[in-house]
N, C-alpha and C positions, 0 to 999 in steps of 0.2 A: 800826718802820722807816719807815713812811709817816705816822706820827702827827704829826710836826712840820709836815707839809704839809696837814693837815686843814683849817685855815682857808682855804688857797688853794683847795682843792677845794670847800668850801662857797660861797665867793664865786663861783667859776666856775659852780657849779650854780645859784645865785641869778641870775646873769647870763643863763644859758640859759633859765631859767624865765621871767624877765622878757621875753626875746625871744619866747618862746612865747605869753605873755599878749598882747604887742603884736600878734603875727600872728593870734591867735584873736579878740581883742576890739577892737583899735584900728584896724588897717589894713583899709581897705575891700577887699572881694573883687574880683578882676579875672578874671571867668569868662565864657566864652562860653555861650550857651544850649545846654543838652544835655550839658555837661561835668559830671563828678561833683561838682566844687566848687560848682556852682550849685544843688545840691539841699540844702534846709535841713536835712534829716535827717543829712546827712554832717557839716555843721558842728556840729550838736548832739552827734553821737557823738564828734567830735573834742574838744569841750569836756568831755564826760563823761570821756573817757579821760585828758585832761589833769589833771582834778581827782583822779582815782583815782591817777595817777602822782604828783601833788603830795603827796597824803596818804602814800603809800609813802615818798617822799623825806623828808618831814618826820619820819616815824617812824624812818627809818634815820639821819638826821642827829642826832636827839635821843637815840638809843640810848646813846651813850657817857655822856651826862649822867644818864640815868635807870637805867642798868644797876646802879649800886651799890644802888639801892632794891630790886632783885630778889634780892639775896643774903640 
């Protein structure tokens, strides 16, 4: 039912992931001293969470291509 829309969903996912990369790595932080975003450990945890989610998304997106190999 939603299979014809799969390319649209993949493109939207890649766009959101690109936006997340931009926010995590490219855009300079605008934080006041004492805020949570000013703590380096918070940024490190956000980047780790991003890459974990990116791996899960990659596995889910590639599953339709690799599922015939599992039969």
